Every structure is written in structure tokens, then in C-alpha cells.
N, C-alpha and C positions, 0 to 999 in steps of 0.2 A: 142647356148645361146644367148639370146636376148641381145640388148645393155644395157638395164637397169640391167638386172642380170651381165652383164660383167662388169659395173661401180661398183655395188656393191660388187663384188668378188674383184676388186682392192681395193676398200676402205677399205676393210677388211684386206688387207696387208698394209695399208698405201700408197696406191700409187693415185696419182692425174691423172685425165685424162686431166685436163688442160694442154695446150702447148701455149707458148708465141707465140703471131702472127709474122708473119715475118717482120712487121715494125711496128713501134708505131703510134696509131691514131693521128691524128692532131687536136687537141683541145686546147682551151684556158680556163683552168680550175680555177673556182675562189679559191682564196687563203684561208687557215682557214681550221676548223674542220666542216665536216659533216657526216651524218650517211648514211649507205649502207646497204638495206635489203640482207640478205643471203638466206639460203635455208627455207623452209617452217618449221616453228617451231622455228627456230633460233633468236636469239635476234640481233639486228642491231649490224654493225661492225661500228668502228669510222675510217674516213679517214682524213688525214690531209695534205693539199697540201701547201707547203712553200713559202713565199713571193717571190716576183720577179721571180716566174717560168716562166712566159710569154709564155706557151704553149709548152716550149722546153722539148725535152725526159727527163723523170726522172729515176733515180734508184728507184724501189719500196723496201722498207723493210717493210715485214710482221713482226709485234711485238706481240708476245704473252704473255700474262699475267700470273702470277703466280697463284697457289691455291686460290679460292677466290676472286681473282683480276676481275678487269674489263677493258674494251677496253681502258678507260680514263686514268687509271693509266698506263697502258703500253704505250700508246703515249706519257705521260709526260716523259718517260725515257729517250726518244729520241728527244722530240720536240726541244730542244736548238741546238742538233745536225743537225737535219733537217733543221733548218733555215740557219744554217751556211754552209752545205754542199750542200744543194739544194734536200733534200730527200722526195720522196713522202712515207707517214706513212699509214698503214692499220692495225687497230688493231682487230681482230674479238673476240667474247665471247665465251667461251667454252659451249656447250650444257649443261654439268653437271656443279657442281661446280668446276672441273678442267678436263684436257684433257681427250678423249676417251680412248686413250691407257691404262692411268692409272686409269680410272673409269671403266674398264671393257673390253676395247678391241677397236681397230680400227674400225672406222665405220661414226657415225654422223660427227664429226669436219673435217673429211677429206672430206666428202660430202659438208659441209659448206664451207669449205676453196676451194674447187673446183668452186663452183658457184661463190663466192665471187672475187676469181681472174680472171674469166672470165669476170665479171662486171667491174673490175677495168682496165683491158685492154682494153674493150671497152670503157672506159669513158675519161681515163686519157692517156698522153702519155709516157708510160712505156718502158724502153730501155733495163732494166736488172732487175734481181729478187734476192733480199736476204731475208731469213727468220731467226728472232731471237727471244730471249725471255729470261725471269728470272726465275729462281727456276723450278717449274713444266713446265713452257714456254720453257726455255732454253734446258731441257729434251727432250721435245716435238719436239722443233725446230731442235734439232740435230737429233733426229728419221727419221722426215720428209725429212729434208735435205738430209741425206744418202740414202734415198729410193727415193728421186726426184731430183737428180743431175741433169737431163734434163731439171728442171725448174728454179731451184736455183743455181746459181754459188758461193753463199758464205753463211755462216752460222755463226751468233753471239749467243754466249751461256755465259749469265751471271748466275754463280752459278748453274749448272745444277747436276742432281742427278744420271743419267743415260742416257744409248741409248737403244731405243727398235726398232730399225729397222729390219723389217724381211728380206727385200731384199735390195740390195745395187746397185744404179744405178749412174753411173758417179762419180765424186771426187771433189765435192766442197770445197773450202777452208775454214778453220774454225777460228774462234777468239773464246778463252775462257779465262775467268777470274774467279777468285774464293778467297774468304776470308780465311785466315788461321786461323781465328777463330770462322769460320762459326759453328753454334750450331745447326743449323736446317738440312743443308745439309753437314756433315763433310767432310772437303777437302780431308782427307785420303782415304776414301771409295768412293768418288765421283770423282772430276776431275783429282786426282794424279792417278786414274784408267783408267779414260776416255781419258785423252790426250793420253798416249802411246799406247793404242788401236786403237785411231784414226790414229795416226803416222805410227802405224805398218799395217793399211789398204792402206797407201799410200795417206792419207790427209796432205795438207800442213797446218799445225797449228801454230797459235801464240797463245801463253798462258802466261797470267799475272796473278801471284799471289799479294795479297796485304794484308797488316795487318788490318784485320776488319771482321766482322760477315757477316749475310747475307743480303748484300746490293750492291748496285752498287753505288760506288763513282764517283763523277763527273770526275775524273782524267780517271777513267776507261772508261767511256762514251766517254770521247774526244778521247782517245786511239782508240776505236771501229770503231769511224766515221773516223779518220785519216788512220786506216788500210783499210777500205773500199775506200778511196779516193784514196790510194796508189797503186790500181789496175789499171794501165793503161789501161787495155782493158774494165774496167767498164764505 
């Protein structure tokens, strides 16, 4: 089997070929938002570097938009927290209107994320990796996070609908939030089923329900950022 065919086979199962380098690159990245080209045919991702980073190693949070969303909208969910906690954000755009596993099967978005992660790790001083998202993006983050625990040590899922991991590698810790009045992805058939399943699989899960709909309240955003910061190993 050729290397190209092997990578394609892994992508169809939701597995990344990217592996974090042994040490962060030494760079002094310009703060603010910029664009990063991904795989051929993919739209650019948005990268956000927090102020006062001064080239120090940063935690990368890959943040995934909901169905029909944009990289910019995904970045805005965590931009305030990124500034406060010194997080590097990277938001890709799904190849279709939503992520590949929802649109028909793993493949193009996995390959695009593989390319983007390699480029980010070669350009910015990344010390640790988190994947997160909202709605469809949260479902995709949970799915890729469970299949790639050797890349991501943590997953943030704001109002997820499901987990579609074909394989499970590693055991990243997980933050899940969901509104009790969510009419888009009702909590009873989504997070109230997902969270017990994650715990049964051995994941450390922090779960917050809140009074509200299909949104990410500011208080939940802050809790998620504090949860990330609480990890002494991060």
C-alpha cells in the first residue's frame, strides 16, 4: 500500500496522520487574525494569535463551526477567552456545508485538518492541542477527538448532537455543555446520552447544563476556558 493510499484509508476512518513535533518551533508570531491555506480545494482557515504571546509556546485550540457557519464565527466563540488565557485558535472551514462525516463520510475534512495542523505546528510555537466546536462542530470535535487522542489531549463540545468515532485512540478529557431548552439538538437525545457513554468509555468528563437554547452563553465560554487552564499539565 502506498503512503498516499494509507493516508486516504486513515482519513476515511477519521484518523489524522499529523503528529505533534517533539518540541515547539521557536517563532515570534504576529498577533491578531490571519488566513492559512489548507488542502487543495479547501477554503482558508482562520488563525488567531493572542496579544502578548511573545513567541512563547501556546496551546492550540482547533475550533469547529456549526452547520453553515464560518471560521470567523467559530473564532468569535473563544476569542475573548483566547486573549485572557493566551490560546492560539485555528478555525478551518468544512469542505461542504457541514463536516464530512455528517455530509457523507470521513475524508476531505480530515485530510484538510491534517494539512492545517502540520502548517500551524511548523509556523507557531504550539505546546499542546485541543479540539472543540459548537453544534455540528461539537459533534465532529468529539468524533475526531476520540479517534485522535494521541494528538488532542482535550475536547470542548458546546451543544453536541452525537459522537461518530469509528475507532478510539487515547482518552482525552472532555468538556460538554448543553442548553436544557435546546430545540435544535434536544438535550435528552443528545448530551444526556453522550456524556454517560463518554464516562463509560473511561473519559474524564466535565458536564454543564444551562437554562437556554442552542447557544454558547458567556458564562459557559468562561467555564470552558478555566477548565482548560486548570489542567496543570497543559
